[in-house]
N, CA, C and O atoms as CSV, one atom per row, in Angstrom:
chain,resi,resn,atom,element,x,y,z
A,1,GLN,N,N,0.824,-1.203,0.000
A,1,GLN,CA,C,0.000,0.000,0.000
A,1,GLN,C,C,0.858,1.251,0.000
A,1,GLN,O,O,2.001,1.246,0.455
A,2,VAL,N,N,0.282,2.311,-0.517
A,2,VAL,CA,C,0.971,3.591,-0.582
A,2,VAL,C,C,0.106,4.632,0.126
A,2,VAL,O,O,-1.101,4.717,-0.100
A,3,GLN,N,N,0.745,5.414,0.982
A,3,GLN,CA,C,0.051,6.497,1.671
A,3,GLN,C,C,0.528,7.824,1.100
A,3,GLN,O,O,1.714,8.022,0.834
A,4,VAL,N,N,-0.435,8.731,0.919
A,4,VAL,CA,C,-0.134,10.049,0.364
A,4,VAL,C,C,-0.674,11.107,1.317
A,4,VAL,O,O,-1.850,11.083,1.681
A,5,VAL,N,N,0.184,12.029,1.714
A,5,VAL,CA,C,-0.219,13.044,2.681
A,5,VAL,C,C,0.193,14.429,2.185
A,5,VAL,O,O,1.363,14.678,1.893
A,6,GLU,N,N,-0.798,15.330,2.095
A,6,GLU,CA,C,-0.525,16.715,1.716
A,6,GLU,C,C,-0.396,17.588,2.953
A,6,GLU,O,O,-0.940,17.273,4.011
A,7,SER,N,N,0.325,18.680,2.807
A,7,SER,CA,C,0.437,19.670,3.884
A,7,SER,C,C,0.754,21.016,3.275
A,7,SER,O,O,1.119,21.118,2.104
A,8,GLY,N,N,0.608,22.062,4.101
A,8,GLY,CA,C,0.998,23.394,3.671
A,8,GLY,C,C,-0.136,24.336,3.352
A,8,GLY,O,O,0.096,25.510,3.065
A,9,GLY,N,N,-1.364,23.842,3.397
A,9,GLY,CA,C,-2.488,24.730,3.115
A,9,GLY,C,C,-2.700,25.735,4.236
A,9,GLY,O,O,-2.064,25.659,5.287
A,10,GLY,N,N,-3.602,26.675,3.994
A,10,GLY,CA,C,-3.892,27.673,5.010
A,10,GLY,C,C,-4.646,28.847,4.443
A,10,GLY,O,O,-5.154,28.809,3.322
A,11,LEU,N,N,-4.707,29.892,5.244
A,11,LEU,CA,C,-5.392,31.126,4.865
A,11,LEU,C,C,-4.346,32.181,4.511
A,11,LEU,O,O,-3.403,32.410,5.269
A,12,VAL,N,N,-4.521,32.818,3.359
A,12,VAL,CA,C,-3.570,33.825,2.911
A,12,VAL,C,C,-4.334,34.943,2.206
A,12,VAL,O,O,-5.397,34.705,1.633
A,13,GLN,N,N,-3.807,36.134,2.247
A,13,GLN,CA,C,-4.426,37.254,1.545
A,13,GLN,C,C,-4.091,37.203,0.063
A,13,GLN,O,O,-3.078,36.633,-0.342
A,14,ALA,N,N,-4.944,37.798,-0.725
A,14,ALA,CA,C,-4.695,37.868,-2.166
A,14,ALA,C,C,-3.338,38.517,-2.422
A,14,ALA,O,O,-2.972,39.510,-1.792
A,15,GLY,N,N,-2.606,37.929,-3.360
A,15,GLY,CA,C,-1.259,38.391,-3.659
A,15,GLY,C,C,-0.183,37.644,-2.896
A,15,GLY,O,O,1.003,37.771,-3.200
A,16,GLY,N,N,-0.589,36.873,-1.913
A,16,GLY,CA,C,0.364,36.147,-1.096
A,16,GLY,C,C,0.803,34.834,-1.723
A,16,GLY,O,O,0.456,34.517,-2.861
A,17,SER,N,N,1.581,34.075,-0.947
A,17,SER,CA,C,2.150,32.814,-1.433
A,17,SER,C,C,1.948,31.702,-0.419
A,17,SER,O,O,1.858,31.942,0.785
A,18,LEU,N,N,1.878,30.496,-0.924
A,18,LEU,CA,C,1.869,29.284,-0.112
A,18,LEU,C,C,2.663,28.219,-0.847
A,18,LEU,O,O,2.766,28.236,-2.074
A,19,ARG,N,N,3.220,27.295,-0.081
A,19,ARG,CA,C,3.910,26.153,-0.658
A,19,ARG,C,C,3.292,24.880,-0.113
A,19,ARG,O,O,3.331,24.621,1.090
A,20,LEU,N,N,2.726,24.094,-1.007
A,20,LEU,CA,C,2.139,22.819,-0.632
A,20,LEU,C,C,3.167,21.705,-0.813
A,20,LEU,O,O,4.007,21.747,-1.712
A,21,SER,N,N,3.077,20.724,0.053
A,21,SER,CA,C,3.928,19.544,-0.047
A,21,SER,C,C,3.050,18.297,-0.058
A,21,SER,O,O,1.968,18.274,0.529
A,22,CYS,N,N,3.534,17.275,-0.729
A,22,CYS,CA,C,2.830,15.991,-0.777
A,22,CYS,C,C,3.878,14.892,-0.729
A,22,CYS,O,O,4.742,14.803,-1.601
A,23,SER,N,N,3.794,14.058,0.298
A,23,SER,CA,C,4.764,12.987,0.463
A,23,SER,C,C,4.088,11.639,0.352
A,23,SER,O,O,3.004,11.424,0.893
A,24,ALA,N,N,4.740,10.732,-0.357
A,24,ALA,CA,C,4.246,9.370,-0.508
A,24,ALA,C,C,5.145,8.419,0.257
A,24,ALA,O,O,6.363,8.588,0.295
A,25,SER,N,N,4.526,7.414,0.870
A,25,SER,CA,C,5.295,6.426,1.619
A,25,SER,C,C,4.648,5.060,1.456
A,25,SER,O,O,3.491,4.948,1.050
A,26,GLY,N,N,5.412,4.027,1.781
A,26,GLY,CA,C,4.882,2.662,1.680
A,26,GLY,C,C,5.659,1.849,0.664
A,26,GLY,O,O,6.865,2.021,0.485
A,27,ARG,N,N,4.931,0.954,0.002
A,27,ARG,CA,C,5.571,0.045,-0.951
A,27,ARG,C,C,5.748,0.771,-2.294
A,27,ARG,O,O,4.911,0.686,-3.193
A,28,ILE,N,N,6.867,1.483,-2.387
A,28,ILE,CA,C,7.144,2.287,-3.573
A,28,ILE,C,C,8.457,1.859,-4.188
A,28,ILE,O,O,9.499,1.878,-3.533
A,29,PHE,N,N,8.402,1.475,-5.447
A,29,PHE,CA,C,9.645,1.219,-6.187
A,29,PHE,C,C,10.029,2.490,-6.941
A,29,PHE,O,O,11.156,2.975,-6.846
A,30,ARG,N,N,9.068,3.013,-7.686
A,30,ARG,CA,C,9.316,4.244,-8.410
A,30,ARG,C,C,7.988,4.960,-8.624
A,30,ARG,O,O,6.989,4.351,-9.006
A,31,ILE,N,N,8.000,6.255,-8.371
A,31,ILE,CA,C,6.823,7.073,-8.618
A,31,ILE,C,C,6.907,7.629,-10.020
A,31,ILE,O,O,7.927,8.200,-10.407
A,32,ASN,N,N,5.861,7.470,-10.771
A,32,ASN,CA,C,5.823,8.021,-12.121
A,32,ASN,C,C,5.311,9.458,-12.059
A,32,ASN,O,O,5.999,10.338,-11.540
A,33,THR,N,N,4.139,9.698,-12.571
A,33,THR,CA,C,3.606,11.057,-12.600
A,33,THR,C,C,3.117,11.484,-11.217
A,33,THR,O,O,2.545,10.696,-10.463
A,34,MET,N,N,3.359,12.741,-10.915
A,34,MET,CA,C,2.843,13.353,-9.684
A,34,MET,C,C,2.060,14.588,-10.095
A,34,MET,O,O,2.516,15.370,-10.929
A,35,GLU,N,N,0.900,14.762,-9.518
A,35,GLU,CA,C,0.008,15.845,-9.948
A,35,GLU,C,C,-0.669,16.516,-8.768
A,35,GLU,O,O,-0.842,15.928,-7.700
A,36,TRP,N,N,-1.040,17.744,-8.989
A,36,TRP,CA,C,-1.877,18.496,-8.056
A,36,TRP,C,C,-3.210,18.800,-8.737
A,36,TRP,O,O,-3.258,19.245,-9.884
A,37,TYR,N,N,-4.277,18.550,-8.005
A,37,TYR,CA,C,-5.628,18.887,-8.423
A,37,TYR,C,C,-6.214,19.837,-7.373
A,37,TYR,O,O,-5.672,19.989,-6.278
A,38,ARG,N,N,-7.324,20.463,-7.731
A,38,ARG,CA,C,-8.045,21.255,-6.739
A,38,ARG,C,C,-9.545,21.171,-7.016
A,38,ARG,O,O,-9.989,20.955,-8.144
A,39,GLN,N,N,-10.298,21.352,-5.939
A,39,GLN,CA,C,-11.749,21.329,-6.063
A,39,GLN,C,C,-12.340,22.436,-5.202
A,39,GLN,O,O,-12.212,22.436,-3.978
A,40,ALA,N,N,-12.981,23.366,-5.868
A,40,ALA,CA,C,-13.648,24.455,-5.170
A,40,ALA,C,C,-15.089,24.039,-4.865
A,40,ALA,O,O,-15.619,23.145,-5.525
A,41,PRO,N,N,-15.723,24.664,-3.889
A,41,PRO,CA,C,-17.100,24.304,-3.536
A,41,PRO,C,C,-18.036,24.412,-4.742
A,41,PRO,O,O,-18.060,25.431,-5.431
A,42,GLY,N,N,-18.796,23.360,-4.984
A,42,GLY,CA,C,-19.757,23.358,-6.074
A,42,GLY,C,C,-19.162,23.153,-7.450
A,42,GLY,O,O,-19.878,23.221,-8.449
A,43,LYS,N,N,-17.866,22.904,-7.521
A,43,LYS,CA,C,-17.206,22.723,-8.815
A,43,LYS,C,C,-16.567,21.351,-8.908
A,43,LYS,O,O,-16.354,20.673,-7.903
A,44,GLN,N,N,-16.264,20.955,-10.144
A,44,GLN,CA,C,-15.583,19.685,-10.356
A,44,GLN,C,C,-14.104,19.806,-10.007
A,44,GLN,O,O,-13.521,20.890,-10.050
A,45,ARG,N,N,-13.526,18.682,-9.667
A,45,ARG,CA,C,-12.092,18.657,-9.412
A,45,ARG,C,C,-11.366,18.927,-10.723
A,45,ARG,O,O,-11.724,18.372,-11.761
A,46,GLU,N,N,-10.346,19.780,-10.675
A,46,GLU,CA,C,-9.607,20.125,-11.885
A,46,GLU,C,C,-8.117,19.913,-11.694
A,46,GLU,O,O,-7.587,20.057,-10.592
A,47,LEU,N,N,-7.455,19.570,-12.784
A,47,LEU,CA,C,-6.017,19.380,-12.773
A,47,LEU,C,C,-5.326,20.742,-12.764
A,47,LEU,O,O,-5.632,21.615,-13.576
A,48,VAL,N,N,-4.400,20.905,-11.839
A,48,VAL,CA,C,-3.671,22.161,-11.691
A,48,VAL,C,C,-2.284,22.074,-12.321
A,48,VAL,O,O,-1.886,22.946,-13.092
A,49,ALA,N,N,-1.550,21.007,-11.982
A,49,ALA,CA,C,-0.177,20.903,-12.462
A,49,ALA,C,C,0.259,19.450,-12.460
A,49,ALA,O,O,-0.187,18.645,-11.643
A,50,THR,N,N,1.153,19.134,-13.406
A,50,THR,CA,C,1.686,17.780,-13.577
A,50,THR,C,C,3.192,17.841,-13.672
A,50,THR,O,O,3.758,18.767,-14.253
A,51,ILE,N,N,3.837,16.835,-13.091
A,51,ILE,CA,C,5.271,16.672,-13.288
A,51,ILE,C,C,5.548,15.189,-13.498
A,51,ILE,O,O,5.110,14.349,-12.713
A,52,THR,N,N,6.276,14.876,-14.560
A,52,THR,CA,C,6.568,13.489,-14.899
A,52,THR,C,C,7.887,13.047,-14.269
A,52,THR,O,O,8.575,13.817,-13.599
A,53,THR,N,N,8.210,11.781,-14.509
A,53,THR,CA,C,9.468,11.238,-13.988
A,53,THR,C,C,10.652,12.037,-14.506
A,53,THR,O,O,11.618,12.268,-13.779
A,54,GLY,N,N,10.578,12.451,-15.738
A,54,GLY,CA,C,11.659,13.233,-16.337
A,54,GLY,C,C,11.560,14.715,-16.063
A,54,GLY,O,O,12.259,15.515,-16.685
A,55,SER,N,N,10.689,15.091,-15.129
A,55,SER,CA,C,10.499,16.482,-14.713
A,55,SER,C,C,9.894,17.366,-15.789
A,55,SER,O,O,10.055,18.586,-15.758
A,56,TYR,N,N,9.198,16.756,-16.742
A,56,TYR,CA,C,8.385,17.561,-17.657
A,56,TYR,C,C,7.203,18.087,-16.864
A,56,TYR,O,O,6.584,17.350,-16.097
A,57,THR,N,N,6.888,19.367,-17.049
A,57,THR,CA,C,5.800,19.968,-16.286
A,57,THR,C,C,4.724,20.530,-17.211
A,57,THR,O,O,4.991,20.912,-18.350
A,58,ASN,N,N,3.514,20.568,-16.691
A,58,ASN,CA,C,2.404,21.147,-17.432
A,58,ASN,C,C,1.455,21.790,-16.425
A,58,ASN,O,O,1.302,21.307,-15.304
A,59,TYR,N,N,0.821,22.884,-16.839
A,59,TYR,CA,C,-0.014,23.651,-15.923
A,59,TYR,C,C,-1.350,24.009,-16.550
A,59,TYR,O,O,-1.467,24.152,-17.767
A,60,ALA,N,N,-2.342,24.150,-15.704
A,60,ALA,CA,C,-3.609,24.710,-16.154
A,60,ALA,C,C,-3.370,26.167,-16.540
A,60,ALA,O,O,-2.536,26.849,-15.944
A,61,ASP,N,N,-4.105,26.631,-17.536
A,61,ASP,CA,C,-3.929,28.004,-17.997
A,61,ASP,C,C,-4.130,29.016,-16.864
A,61,ASP,O,O,-3.472,30.056,-16.824
A,62,SER,N,N,-5.033,28.702,-15.961
A,62,SER,CA,C,-5.377,29.636,-14.898
A,62,SER,C,C,-4.252,29.861,-13.893
A,62,SER,O,O,-4.290,30.832,-13.136
A,63,VAL,N,N,-3.250,28.980,-13.873
A,63,VAL,CA,C,-2.167,29.118,-12.892
A,63,VAL,C,C,-0.801,29.322,-13.532
A,63,VAL,O,O,0.188,29.523,-12.828
A,64,LYS,N,N,-0.737,29.274,-14.855
A,64,LYS,CA,C,0.555,29.444,-15.526
A,64,LYS,C,C,1.193,30.778,-15.147
A,64,LYS,O,O,0.538,31.820,-15.126
A,65,GLY,N,N,2.485,30.715,-14.850
A,65,GLY,CA,C,3.216,31.926,-14.473
A,65,GLY,C,C,3.110,32.269,-13.001
A,65,GLY,O,O,3.830,33.141,-12.513
A,66,ARG,N,N,2.215,31.590,-12.282
A,66,ARG,CA,C,2.047,31.867,-10.848
A,66,ARG,C,C,2.407,30.660,-9.986
A,66,ARG,O,O,2.935,30.825,-8.887
A,67,PHE,N,N,2.130,29.457,-10.467
A,67,PHE,CA,C,2.396,28.232,-9.709
A,67,PHE,C,C,3.581,27.501,-10.325
A,67,PHE,O,O,3.801,27.554,-11.535
A,68,THR,N,N,4.339,26.820,-9.475
A,68,THR,CA,C,5.452,26.001,-9.934
A,68,THR,C,C,5.413,24.656,-9.229
A,68,THR,O,O,5.381,24.590,-8.000
A,69,ILE,N,N,5.415,23.586,-10.010
A,69,ILE,CA,C,5.447,22.237,-9.460
A,69,ILE,C,C,6.875,21.717,-9.540
A,69,ILE,O,O,7.581,21.957,-10.520
A,70,SER,N,N,7.290,21.006,-8.503
A,70,SER,CA,C,8.625,20.408,-8.487
A,70,SER,C,C,8.554,19.117,-7.680
A,70,SER,O,O,7.577,18.867,-6.975
A,71,ARG,N,N,9.596,18.302,-7.790
A,71,ARG,CA,C,9.604,17.039,-7.066
A,71,ARG,C,C,10.998,16.719,-6.564
A,71,ARG,O,O,12.004,17.127,-7.145
A,72,ASP,N,N,11.028,15.973,-5.466
A,72,ASP,CA,C,12.264,15.460,-4.888
A,72,ASP,C,C,12.115,13.947,-4.863
A,72,ASP,O,O,11.454,13.398,-3.981
A,73,ASN,N,N,12.719,13.281,-5.817
A,73,ASN,CA,C,12.538,11.833,-5.943
A,73,ASN,C,C,13.122,11.082,-4.750
A,73,ASN,O,O,12.611,10.030,-4.365
A,74,ALA,N,N,14.175,11.610,-4.173
A,74,ALA,CA,C,14.784,10.943,-3.020
A,74,ALA,C,C,13.836,10.918,-1.825
A,74,ALA,O,O,13.907,10.021,-0.985
A,75,LYS,N,N,12.955,11.903,-1.755
A,75,LYS,CA,C,12.008,11.994,-0.639
A,75,LYS,C,C,10.602,11.584,-1.045
A,75,LYS,O,O,9.686,11.648,-0.226
A,76,ASN,N,N,10.412,11.166,-2.283
A,76,ASN,CA,C,9.068,10.813,-2.783
A,76,ASN,C,C,8.070,11.935,-2.498
A,76,ASN,O,O,6.954,11.700,-2.035
A,77,THR,N,N,8.500,13.136,-2.784
A,77,THR,CA,C,7.715,14.324,-2.435
A,77,THR,C,C,7.552,15.224,-3.647
A,77,THR,O,O,8.474,15.393,-4.446
A,78,VAL,N,N,6.370,15.794,-3.767
A,78,VAL,CA,C,6.087,16.788,-4.795
A,78,VAL,C,C,5.645,18.072,-4.109
A,78,VAL,O,O,4.979,18.042,-3.075
A,79,TYR,N,N,6.020,19.184,-4.692
A,79,TYR,CA,C,5.713,20.493,-4.122
A,79,TYR,C,C,4.891,21.316,-5.117
A,79,TYR,O,O,4.936,21.085,-6.325
A,80,LEU,N,N,4.152,22.267,-4.587
A,80,LEU,CA,C,3.461,23.233,-5.424
A,80,LEU,C,C,3.682,24.606,-4.802
A,80,LEU,O,O,3.093,24.935,-3.772
A,81,GLN,N,N,4.530,25.398,-5.433
A,81,GLN,CA,C,4.754,26.766,-4.984
A,81,GLN,C,C,3.704,27.641,-5.655
A,81,GLN,O,O,3.609,27.688,-6.881
A,82,MET,N,N,2.927,28.325,-4.845
A,82,MET,CA,C,1.829,29.140,-5.359
A,82,MET,C,C,2.089,30.601,-4.998
A,82,MET,O,O,2.112,30.968,-3.823
A,83,ASN,N,N,2.280,31.413,-6.009
A,83,ASN,CA,C,2.528,32.849,-5.824
A,83,ASN,C,C,1.387,33.657,-6.420
A,83,ASN,O,O,0.586,33.146,-7.203
A,84,SER,N,N,1.329,34.903,-6.043
A,84,SER,CA,C,0.303,35.819,-6.563
A,84,SER,C,C,-1.088,35.198,-6.469
A,84,SER,O,O,-1.856,35.210,-7.431
A,85,LEU,N,N,-1.390,34.667,-5.312
A,85,LEU,CA,C,-2.653,33.956,-5.126
A,85,LEU,C,C,-3.849,34.881,-5.279
A,85,LEU,O,O,-3.807,36.058,-4.921
A,86,LYS,N,N,-4.914,34.309,-5.820
A,86,LYS,CA,C,-6.156,35.047,-6.060
A,86,LYS,C,C,-7.298,34.366,-5.294
A,86,LYS,O,O,-7.211,33.177,-4.986
A,87,PRO,N,N,-8.347,35.098,-4.991
A,87,PRO,CA,C,-9.487,34.460,-4.305
A,87,PRO,C,C,-10.026,33.241,-5.057
A,87,PRO,O,O,-10.503,32.292,-4.435
A,88,GLU,N,N,-9.953,33.262,-6.365
A,88,GLU,CA,C,-10.456,32.121,-7.141
A,88,GLU,C,C,-9.559,30.890,-7.046
A,88,GLU,O,O,-9.912,29.830,-7.563
A,89,ASP,N,N,-8.421,31.015,-6.402
A,89,ASP,CA,C,-7.579,29.845,-6.133
A,89,ASP,C,C,-8.049,29.078,-4.890
A,89,ASP,O,O,-7.530,28.003,-4.588
A,90,THR,N,N,-9.013,29.624,-4.187
A,90,THR,CA,C,-9.540,28.969,-2.991
A,90,THR,C,C,-10.148,27.621,-3.353
A,90,THR,O,O,-11.027,27.533,-4.209
A,91,ALA,N,N,-9.672,26.579,-2.694
A,91,ALA,CA,C,-10.119,25.217,-2.993
A,91,ALA,C,C,-9.431,24.254,-2.037
A,91,ALA,O,O,-8.522,24.621,-1.292
A,92,VAL,N,N,-9.893,23.017,-2.085
A,92,VAL,CA,C,-9.137,21.933,-1.459
A,92,VAL,C,C,-8.189,21.395,-2.519
A,92,VAL,O,O,-8.608,21.042,-3.621
A,93,TYR,N,N,-6.915,21.336,-2.178
A,93,TYR,CA,C,-5.892,20.878,-3.113
A,93,TYR,C,C,-5.526,19.431,-2.794
A,93,TYR,O,O,-5.235,19.081,-1.650
A,94,TYR,N,N,-5.548,18.607,-3.828
A,94,TYR,CA,C,-5.264,17.181,-3.696
A,94,TYR,C,C,-4.031,16.806,-4.509
A,94,TYR,O,O,-3.755,17.368,-5.568
A,95,CYS,N,N,-3.325,15.860,-3.983
A,95,CYS,CA,C,-2.160,15.306,-4.668
A,95,CYS,C,C,-2.520,13.932,-5.212
A,95,CYS,O,O,-3.167,13.139,-4.528
A,96,ARG,N,N,-2.107,13.654,-6.424
A,96,ARG,CA,C,-2.271,12.322,-7.003
A,96,ARG,C,C,-0.902,11.809,-7.421
A,96,ARG,O,O,-0.137,12.493,-8.100
A,97,VAL,N,N,-0.620,10.591,-6.997
A,97,VAL,CA,C,0.675,9.969,-7.259
A,97,VAL,C,C,0.440,8.670,-8.009
A,97,VAL,O,O,-0.384,7.853,-7.598
A,98,THR,N,N,1.151,8.479,-9.094
A,98,THR,CA,C,1.010,7.254,-9.872
A,98,THR,C,C,2.209,6.357,-9.627
A,98,THR,O,O,3.337,6.704,-9.976
A,99,VAL,N,N,1.960,5.197,-9.023
A,99,VAL,CA,C,2.981,4.185,-8.820
A,99,VAL,C,C,2.610,3.065,-9.784
A,99,VAL,O,O,2.911,3.180,-10.972
A,100,ARG,N,N,1.990,2.021,-9.347
A,100,ARG,CA,C,1.427,1.034,-10.270
A,100,ARG,C,C,-0.022,1.408,-10.576
A,100,ARG,O,O,-0.588,1.004,-11.592
A,101,ARG,N,N,-0.590,2.174,-9.685
A,101,ARG,CA,C,-1.911,2.747,-9.902
A,101,ARG,C,C,-1.922,4.118,-9.242
A,101,ARG,O,O,-0.918,4.553,-8.680
A,102,ASP,N,N,-3.054,4.789,-9.313
A,102,ASP,CA,C,-3.143,6.126,-8.744
A,102,ASP,C,C,-3.478,6.076,-7.261
A,102,ASP,O,O,-4.310,5.284,-6.819
A,103,TYR,N,N,-2.816,6.934,-6.512
A,103,TYR,CA,C,-3.120,7.116,-5.099
A,103,TYR,C,C,-3.367,8.594,-4.859
A,103,TYR,O,O,-2.677,9.455,-5.404
A,104,TRP,N,N,-4.377,8.873,-4.024
A,104,TRP,CA,C,-4.761,10.245,-3.717
A,104,TRP,C,C,-4.522,10.541,-2.240
A,104,TRP,O,O,-4.624,9.660,-1.387
A,105,GLY,N,N,-4.202,11.799,-1.962
A,105,GLY,CA,C,-4.140,12.258,-0.593
A,105,GLY,C,C,-5.510,12.712,-0.127
A,105,GLY,O,O,-6.486,12.661,-0.875
A,106,GLN,N,N,-5.569,13.159,1.128
A,106,GLN,CA,C,-6.839,13.544,1.724
A,106,GLN,C,C,-7.207,14.992,1.427
A,106,GLN,O,O,-8.339,15.411,1.666
A,107,GLY,N,N,-6.255,15.749,0.909
A,107,GLY,CA,C,-6.497,17.136,0.550
A,107,GLY,C,C,-6.067,18.109,1.626
A,107,GLY,O,O,-6.028,17.776,2.810
A,108,THR,N,N,-5.746,19.315,1.197
A,108,THR,CA,C,-5.396,20.386,2.116
A,108,THR,C,C,-6.103,21.666,1.647
A,108,THR,O,O,-6.094,21.998,0.462
A,109,GLN,N,N,-6.705,22.362,2.589
A,109,GLN,CA,C,-7.514,23.525,2.256
A,109,GLN,C,C,-6.634,24.755,2.024
A,109,GLN,O,O,-5.756,25.067,2.828
A,110,VAL,N,N,-6.886,25.441,0.918
A,110,VAL,CA,C,-6.249,26.727,0.639
A,110,VAL,C,C,-7.356,27.764,0.519
A,110,VAL,O,O,-8.267,27.617,-0.295
A,111,THR,N,N,-7.274,28.806,1.328
A,111,THR,CA,C,-8.261,29.873,1.297
A,111,THR,C,C,-7.544,31.199,1.060
A,111,THR,O,O,-6.638,31.572,1.805
A,112,VAL,N,N,-7.963,31.899,0.018
A,112,VAL,CA,C,-7.368,33.181,-0.330
A,112,VAL,C,C,-8.408,34.275,-0.118
A,112,VAL,O,O,-9.455,34.281,-0.766
A,113,SER,N,N,-8.118,35.181,0.775
A,113,SER,CA,C,-9.065,36.263,1.079
A,113,SER,C,C,-8.766,37.489,0.215
A,113,SER,O,O,-7.619,37.765,-0.138
A,114,SER,N,N,-9.834,38.209,-0.109
A,114,SER,CA,C,-9.660,39.394,-0.969
A,114,SER,C,C,-9.396,40.646,-0.141
A,114,SER,O,O,-9.227,41.730,-0.698
């Protein structure tokens, strides 16, 4: 089994920054794709950022230029640096890790006040 735990969420004013972390543990040989999703109240979960084994990255248009995804393979950890936060970034942020199958974390709340 693989456990995935996110951390780093919180309350921040518009224009501020937060750094989310997601660590995977358990029976892991190699982590393939690592991704961040978010789900705002009343909305569908959406993909925010992706990073592959080779560190190729991709971002949703709404966060390009403001968010940066990175990973530390030695620690089985993925990060999401979020700058210039906007109220519309308010959501629960989830991490998805692909090992032999997908594993999800429990989510961490990010609230951006105007």
